[in-house]
N, C-alpha and C positions, 0 to 999 in steps of 0.2 A: 570383520567384513566391511569394506568401504562401500558407501552409498553415495552416488552422485546426486547432487542437488544444487540448485541455484539459490543464492541468498547470502547475507552477510553473517548469519549465525552459524556457529559450528554445531555439529550434531550434539555435543555436550550441552551447549547453551539451549539449543532447541528442545532437548529432553527436559532440561530444567524448567523451561517455560511451559511445556506440556504438563509437567508435574504440578506446577503452580495452578494451571487452568483446571486440572482435575482434582485439586484439593489434596494431593498426596504430599505436597511440600508447602511450607510457609515461606514467605518472602523474608530471607535472612541476609541482611547487609554484610554480615561477617563470613558468610559461607564462600567457599572456593568457587562454586558455580555462579553466585551472584557477582563476584569480582571478575570472573571471566566474561560474563554477560556485559558488565559495565565496560570492560576493555573493548569488546567487540562493538558496542554501541558508540563508544568514543571514536573508534576507527571508521565507523560508518559516517558519523558526523564530519570527520576530517575529509572523507571522500566527497560528501555533499558540499563542503566548503570549496573543494577543487572545482566541482561542477559549477558552483555559483560564480566562479571567476571567468567562466566562458561567456563572452558577450552574446546576448540574444538566444541563449539556450532556454527553451521552454520545456520544463519537465513533463508536462502533460502531452505535448507533441512528441517528445522523445519516447514516452511510454506508449503512446498510440501507434507510433511507427513500428514498434515491435509486436503489436497486438493485432492478430489476424483472425481472431475467433469471435463467435457470437456467444461467448460463455455467460454473459450477464443475463441472457434470456433463456438459459437452459436450467434444467434441474441438476443439482450437484451429482445425483446418482447417474446421470447420463453423460457426464463429462469425461473426456480423456485427461491425461496428466497435464498437457499444455493448457487446455481450457480451464482446468482446476487452478493452475498457477495464475492465469489471467483473472479468474474470479477472486482469488486471494489477494492479488495486487489491487483490485478495485476496492475490496473490503479494507485492505491495509491503508489505502489513501484516506478513506473516511476516518478510520481509527487513528491515524497519525494526527489528523487535525484535532480530534477529540483529546488525544494525549497532550498536544500542544496547548490547547485551551486549559486542560486540567493543571498542567505544569505552570503556566504563566497567568492563570486566572483571567483569561480573555474569552471572547465569544466569536472567534474567527470562524469556527465550524458553521455557525448559523449564517454568517455573512457569505461564506463559501457556498453553502447550500442554496442561498438565495440567488447568487450569481450563476451557479450551475443550472438552476431551474430556468432562469432567464435565457441562458445559452441554449438549453434544450428547446424552449419555446421558439427562439429565433431559428434554430436549425429546422424544426418542424415546419415553420412558415416558409423557409427557403425551399424545403423539399416539396411542399404543397404547391408553391409557385412554379417550380420546375415541372411538376406533373401536369399542372393545368395548361402550360404552354406547349406540351408535347402533343 
């Protein structure tokens, strides 16, 4: 039975990752599932390389343009499938930075979080200024 989903992982790789998360499977670099996951990740990196060649493309703006939900402020139990996908995307952004730091032994996630906090504070100040002028 075919299941429609968005994302770069095949259902086979997604099942493998879920089994890793649930402790049903060990990370085995020689397994067929690991090799397929590796190929799919390489293909995703190649797609990101193409995106990186587009001048002035801001991934956060691109992501936000397709994001029309208030998913981050809701309980997961109350989310529809689109809101849940948005929530996972937000979680994925943070986790990607952590994986980057783990792989390259850097501390970019901490720097990103600091910058994001400053951006949130700036946005709140702008919103407060707009409200006070109305």
